[in-house]
N, C-alpha and C positions, 0 to 999 in steps of 0.2 A: 651240716650249715651250705645256705644258700646265700650267696652272693652276685650281686650285681655288677660288674666288671665296666668299666667306663672310658673309653679312647676315645679320642681325635687322631685319626690318622696323618702322617705326614705324605706327604706329595714323595719325596723321595726317602725310601725307607732307612729308618737306624737306628740308635740302640734303646732310643723309647719305646717302639714297636717292637724290637726282638724281647723287649723285656717284660710286657705287656702278653706277649702270647704266651712266654715260657714261663710266667707266675699263675695266666688261668690255667696250662697243662699241670703244673705242678698242685694246683689245687685241686682240680678233676683225678689226678692220680692219686691221692692223698682221701680220695671218697666225697669230694664237696660238688655241690651243684655250683656251675657258674653260670650265669644268665650274661652275656654278651651285649651291649648297647655300644656301637660307632658310628662314628662318621667320619668322613675321607675329603682330605682337601683337593682330591681332583676335582671337587666339583667346585671348587672356587674359581674358576674360570668360566663357569655359566651362571655365576650368580653375582648380582649390579652393588655397587659399591654402598650404597643403599641397603638393602640386603644381607651382604655382610655386616657392618656396623651393628644393624639390627642383631642380627645372631650372638655378634661377640657382646653385646651387653644383656641381652636375655630373648635366649630361646627357647620359646615357649611350648613349638616340638618336642624338644630335646626335655624337658621339664614333664611334659603330659605321659612321653615314653618311659623314663626314669620310674618315674610314680607308679603306673600301671604295671611294671614290670615287675616292680618292688610287691605291688600290693597281689599281684595275681598268683607270686612265687614266694609268696611271706619271708622274701629275703632278708635275713638281720644285718648285712652289712651291704653299704656298696662303695666298692672301690674305686676311685677314680683317679688314670693317669695324668691325659692331657685333656684340657677343654679346652685351644685354643686354635681356631681363634670361632669356631664353629658351634660349642656345645655351653658353651657361657657359663656361668656361675648358677644358674638357673637347677644344674643338676644337684645343688646342695642342699637347697631349699626342696626337690622331690624329694630327698633322701627322709630328709626331716618331716615332711607334712605326711608321708607313708608310716613313718614309725621304726626307719631303718636307722642303724649308724652311718655314719660316712667318715671313709677317710683319703687321704689323697697320697699319691708318691710325687714329690714335688723332684721332678726328672733335668730341671732347670732352674734358673735362677731368673726367671719371666718376674715373677711375683715382686723383687725387690730391682730389678735389670731390664726395661722394656726390651732389650733386642734379647733377653737371658742367656748370654755370654761371660758376664764382666769383664767385656772388652771395649777396648775404642780405639781404633788408630794402629790396631796391631799390639797392642800393648793390655796388661791389666790393666781396669779401672773399677774404682767403687766411688764413686761422684754420687753418685742417683743412690745408696745403700743408707736406710735409715732417714731419709728423704719423704714426706709427707707424700708431695709431688715429685715425679723424676723428671724433674725440669731440666737441668745438664743433657739430656737424653734428647729434649726437643733442639736445643742450642745447637747442638752437635748432629742433631739428625741420624742419631744412633740406631735407628730401626729402616728398614729397606733404604737407609739416604737422603731420607724424605721428612721435612717438619712434619708436613701433618699426620704421615702415618706412624710419627714416633708421637708425638702428639696422643695420638689415638692409644697407643699401646701403653705409654704413661699413663693414661687413664685408666687403662684396665688391671696396671700394675696394681695403682693404686686404691679400684675396688675389691682385687683379692686381696691386698693385706688387710683393709677393714673387714671384710668377710672372714678372716683366719683371725680378728679380733672379737668380732662379736656375730657367732653363728660362723659359715660354713663348716671345713669338717670338723669333726668331732677327734681325729688327732692325724697329723703330718706326717709324713716320713721321708727323712733327710737320709741319704744315700751316703754320709762320710760323715767325720766330724767337723772338717770342716764348714763343708755345707750345710751342717747345724746350725755351726756358727754365726756364718753367715746370712739366715732365717732370722735368728737372734738381733742380729746388728740391727738388720731390717725392718724391726717394729712386731717379728709372729710371737705369740705368745708363747713361750720357753717350754711349758707345762704341756704343752701340746705336741713340741716335735719330738719325736723317735728318730734311734739312728739304727736304718734297716739298710747294709751293703746287699747291692745288687750277689747274683749268684750263678754259677755255668750250672747246668743239666741239659743234656745228661754228662754224667765226669768222661774227657773225652782221653783220660789217662795220660800219663805222663811218656814223651816222645823221649829221642833220642839223638835230636840236632844232627843227624845224620847229614842232612842238607847243605849245613854250613851257613846256608844263606841270613840275612840280615831280611825281617818283613817288616814292611808299613800294614797296617790293617786298621783299614775305618774309610771316613768318608775323605774326599778328598775337597777341602775347600778352605781359603784361607786363616780361618782360624787355629786350623788342627799343624801347621806350622811346615805344610808340605815343602814351601819354597826355600826355607828353612833349610830343609834336609836335605834337599840338592844339590845348596850348597857347601854345607859343609861337607858331603861325597867326595865332590869334587877336591878337597883339601888332601884326602885320602890318600897315600900310596899302599899299590895293589891292594886294595880290599878287596871284600868276597864279593858275590853277587846279591845287589838290593832288588829285592821281587815285593812290589807293590800293589795289594790288592783293595780295590773300593770302586766306585763312583763319587762325582759331583761335581760341581761349577767349575772345579781346576783342570776335568779330566781334557778337555780340548787342548789345554795350553801344556798337559802333561806328554800328552800324544804326539802332539809338532815337536817336541824337545827334549826326550827322553834321550840321553848321552849314552854313549857303550858301555854295558857292564850295568845297564838299571832294566828291569825287566817289569814291562807295565801288566798284571792280570787283569786287569778289570775287575767286574761284579761276580764275586765269585761265590755258590751255592753254599752253603756253610758245611758240609762235609768236605768241600774240597779246602774251605778257609781253614781249616780244624787240622788237615792233613798240611798242607802250609806251614802251618804254626806247629804242630809236633816237629815236623822236620828241621825246623828252626834254629840256627845257632841264639841271634836274640831276635827281639822284638823291638820297633822303638816309634818311641810316641811324641812327637817334637813339638806340640800344643804351645798353641799362644796363649788359650784361654783359660780361665780356670776350670779345669774339666772337676766335674761333679763325681762321677765311679764309673768310668770306660772299661764298656764289658771286655774289650781287647786285652787290654792288663790284666783283669781275671780269669780271660780265658788263656792267657800266655802265663800264670800262674797255676793251672790247673793241665796246661800241658808241659809245665818243670820248664818252662824257660823265663832266661832271665830277662829285663822290661831296662832299656834306655830310655830314660825319659826326660821333659822338661821337669825343673823343681818347681811346682808352682800349685796351685789348689788343692786337691785331695792326692791327685800326685805325688807328692811330696808326703801322704800321709801312707800311700799305700808301699811305696818304693823306698826302699833303706837302702840308699847310697854305700854300696861294699859288701852290701849283705844279697839282696835276691833281684843286685840290679845296679844302675847308675844314674846320679841326677844332672843338669846342666840347668844354667841357667836359659827361663826362655828370650825364641827368640836372637841366640846370636851363634850366628853359626860356625864362628870359629871355635867358643867354647865346644860345643858338639861336637865336634870334627875329634880334637881330644880326649872326649869321655870313649867317642868311639873308637877310636886308635886305642887307648888303656884295655877297652873290652877287648878288643878281638884281638890285642897279644898276648894274654891271660888265659889260658885254655885252664887248668888248673884252678882260678878263681871260680870261672865260668862253669865248670863241674860241681862245686859247692855252690853257688848261685842256683846251678837248677834243682839240688835237693832242695834248698831256702825254701824255693819259690811253690813247690812242689808242697812241702809243710804249710804252707799260708793258704794255698787251696783247702786245703783239707783241714786246717780248724777255722776259717773264717767264710770261706765259698761256697761251701756245700748246698745244697737243694734243704737238704736234713735240716743243716743250721738255720738258713734260711725261713725252711716253715714254721717252725718254732717260734721265730721272733716275729713273723707275721702273724701268727694265732694270739702272741701276748699284744701285741698290739692293735688287734682285732676286739680282745677282749675289754684294753684300756678305754676304746673306743666306744663299746655297747655300753661301758656302765657310765662314760662320761654323757651317752645318746638318754 
């Protein structure tokens, strides 16, 4: 089968970019031909506001390019990952007009929440979910702290929902049951929504946790709860080393105020990040927002590492308190400190959790399982298309 894979790269690489690359590579490993069509947010700085708005609403160049790719290659499926803000809904029309089925992976909540995070002022928020127009996001300037930018983002969210109901993709992939329920509440057709979690490939193998450190692995941004983690860490008595790997907007804040016992590793190459994870005693994910299907958690399971995380969104679905990790209320540094203290004081429980975490990976998040689920979605989309 030939697949056209479509993605708008982010300015700061993250999980969505990583999944796009991994899934394309997986399809090629299984004998499929993947034709990639991408654009990059790095060029936004050279694009005027009018040109950017026009591209976000309808990108003629993207339409022509995707249609030509499908017609020249005979692709059966156009698999879209991210279209925001440069590619637009035109890529779905290109798939339909060229006779291919269209599939979209919903990596974030942008179709039902203009900032894509279901987060406002550091707390989970669903005020816009289910509305025809996300007016609360405009009132609260939820996107880029600008009412004008939020109004534009709300319009794009409304257009995405309208397209999902009448046209758009033939199938949408939600990464968790939690995410699927949010999209249904937001007005997306339940019949088009399939649940296919992210995956980890290649298998890093189970580690032994011999480093004993606690690891934070991810973007350094407000919604990830890094400030909460550092506040919780200060409350612990004689904790092990805390290692922080990643980059993002809070990098300068972290560099300027990292207390003793905390090591910032910066943005690590994937191999080094996996080595830090395999030797970790715990992974901590203190997110304030409703995470969708964070790769760091699945990578921890693959490495047999228990996870301490916020009890919110899909994290509450992935991590079962007391079995493969521990959970705490989001944004509560005192509760997080108590959970970390409990985890670090129970070596025998952590050993059991390592086995459970690895078992979760082997039964739910392997490349083989992901490929089978993805092929079923492609088949259903082709039938609808």
